[in-house]
N, C-alpha and C positions, 0 to 999 in steps of 0.2 A: 832228311834231317830229323833227328830224334827230338821231337818237340816235348821238352820237359818243363815248360811253363804250365802250371796247373791251376793258377788263380791270379786274378789281378783286380785291384780296387783302388778307389780314392776314398779316404775317410778323414773326418775332422780330428783335431788334437787337443781340443779344449779340456783342461783339468776338470771341468764340470762333469765329464763323462766317467770320472773315477768315483765310485759310490762313496768313498770315504770323505769326499770333498763336496761341500755345499749340497748336502742331502735335500735341502728345501728346493733346489733347482730341478729335481728329478721330473716333476710334472711338466715343467716348461719344455723339456727336451725329450719327451717320450717318443716322438716320431723317429728321431735320430737314434735313440736308444734301441728301439725295436729294429731299425734297419741294421744297426751294428750286431744285434743278436742274430739276425738273419744271415748276415755275412759270416759271422763266427761259425754258424752251422755249415754253411757252404764251404768254408775253409777247412773245417774238420773233415768233411766228406771228401775233400780233395787229397787228403793224406800227404801234406807237404813235408819234405825233409828239412827245407831251409826257407826262411823268410828273408827276402831282400826288402829292406825298409828305406824308402827315400823320404827324408824329412829334415827338419831343422835339427842341428846338433850343437853341442856346446862350443866346438871349434868350427869357425866359418872363415872361408877365404874368398876374397873378391875375384881372384883371377885363376882359381884352380878348384876342381871338384875334390872331394875327399871321401875316403872309405875308412871307417873307424875300426881299429883292431884292439881288442882287449879280451882277456879271458880270466874270469867271466865278465860279462857286462852286468852292471848293476844299474839301478834306476833311482834317481833322487827327485822326489816331488815335495821336499820339505818346504820349499818356498810357498807352497799352497796350503801348508798346515798339516800335511800327512807325514809324520816323522817315522812311522812304522811300516812304510810301503816296502814289501818284500817281493822281489822277483829277480830271477837270474836267468841269463841266457849265455850260451857258449857260441863262439864264432865258427863259421865254416871256413877254415883257413885255406883249404884247397880252392874254394870258389873265389875267395878274396884274391889269392895269388893269381889265379887265371884271369880274373877281371882286370887287375892292375897291369898285368903283362900285356893283355890285349889292348887296353886303353892307351898304354904308352906306345905300342906298335902303331896304333892309328893316330898318334900325336894328339890325343885328347889330354889336356893338362889334368893330372890326377895325382894326389898325394895320399899317404897313409897318416892317420892321426891315432892317438892313443888315449882317448877319454874313456876311462873305465865306467864312470857314472854318467849315464845318459839322462836327459831331462824329460819333462812332460811330453814333448813332441814324439818321443819314442815310447815312453811308458804307457800313454793312453791307448794308441792303436794295438800295442802288443797285449796289454792287459785285457782289452775288450774283445780281441779276436783270437788270442792264442792261449787263453787260460786252460783250455782242455788239450793243449798241445805243448806240454812243458819241455819236451825233449827236442823240439825243432831248433836247429841252429839259426844263427842270425848274421846278416851282412848289413850293417847300418851305413847308408850312403848319404852324404850331405851335398846339397846343391851349392852353387857358387853365385857370385855377383855378375857373372857374364850374361850375355844376351839370350833371347829366346831360341835362336837357331842353334847356339852352342848346347843348350840344354836338350833340345830335340836330338841333336847329333850324339850326345852322350848316351841317350837311351838306345839309339840305333846301334851304337858301338857295343853296348852291353848284350845286345840280342844274340849274337853268335855264340857267346860263351854260355848264356843261359839255355839256349835251345840245344846246345850240344852236351849239356851236363847230363851225367848219369843219375843225378839227384832230381827229385820232384821239387820244383821251386815255385813259391808264391811271391809275387811282387806287389807291395803295398805302397802307394803314394799317400803321404799324410800331410795335411795342413788345413787350416781354417780359411774360409773365404774372406770377404771384406770385413775389416774391423771398424768401418765408418758408416754404419747403416742407420744410426740414430744419434740424437744429440748426447745421449749418455753412453754411447759406445766408447771403447778404449781410445779410438782416434778421433772422436767427435764425429759430426755428420759431414759427409761429402756426397754429392749426387753421383759421383763416379762409383761409389760403393755398390749401389743397386745396379748400375750399368754393367759393372764387372760381373757381378753374380749372375745376372740375367744372361749376359753374353756367353759366359762359360757354359752354362747349362744348355743353351741353345746350340752352341757349336759342338758340344759333346754328343747331344742327341742326334745331330745331323752327321756325326763322324767327320766334321769339317776341321781336320787337323791343320791345314794351311791357314784357315781363318784364326785358329787358336794361336799359331806361331806369330801371325801378323797383327794380333790384337793391338789396338792403340795403346802404346806404352804409357801415355799420360793417364789413361783410365786405370791401368794396372797400378801405377805408382800412387795415385790419389786414393785408390780403394784400400790401401794398407792391408794387403792380403798376405797369406803365407802358403797359398796353394798352387800358384801359377807355375813356378819352376819345377816342383815335384811332378806336377801333372804333365808338363812338356816332356820330362824325362820318361814318364810312363808311356806317353803317346809315341815317343821315338822307339821304345821297345815294341809297342804293338803295331808299328808301321808294317804294312803288308802281311799282317796276321789277321785271320778271320775272327772278328769278335762282335759282340752285340752289347752296346751300352745300355744300362738300365739305371735311371736315377731312382734310388730307393727312398731318399728323403732329402728335403731342403727346408730349413727353418732358421730363423734369426731372432730368438727370443730376448737376447740381451745386447742387440746391436752388432752382433758378429754372425756372419753367415756360416752355417754348418751344412756341408754337402756330402752326401754318401752315395757313391756310384759303384755298381758292380759292372765289370767288363767281362761278360760271359764269353768264354773261349769256345769257338765252334769245333 
């Protein structure tokens, strides 16, 4: 099998990581910023042709996964005060077509959406990691409201297509950890927030994927996170692939957990 997966990582999506937004927050998130710079260098060295980005998207379905198709993709972060954010990416239509055919064949519910303007959850990881790679194509994938096993199986189903591709492919899972880590956090305080963030880091470090799939769903729910399902999809992709997880940074300066993990491919 021609292994054309060249890079994989989990990164946060907070708009705080865009330099045009909340410049005064920069000192609070320095550890994560440094980790993102390190990943950007690693990604550049991997020479990817295409970025597969698993994150939140404007259109979301409870019972079906979705792949977004637009040409070009633009990015709208005006909700956070940056009206002049300029970045464009073009789709890898061939890979999108191969993915959706393969997923349908394996009876994984998947549909195509057509949101031209992607929001912060795509803008942040792409801006921070691919600014020096303006010609990479993009495949934006949105998770669903289905269960943990379904998300893991989606990742497994993607694997054959990505591994058989003649293109060099980077897969980035993007989402913030708990939004309930302090009383002034977006979701207020819940003890499950810290439990979720600690459990995910421990399970990733141990490469305990089955533990991640079977994580107590009450903890996941009360943690108010955005990282669990993208991460499960990435773990499905990495299933039976040799990799070494490295937690580059974790911090929670504003009551939201930011976790940056490199999955080094052997």
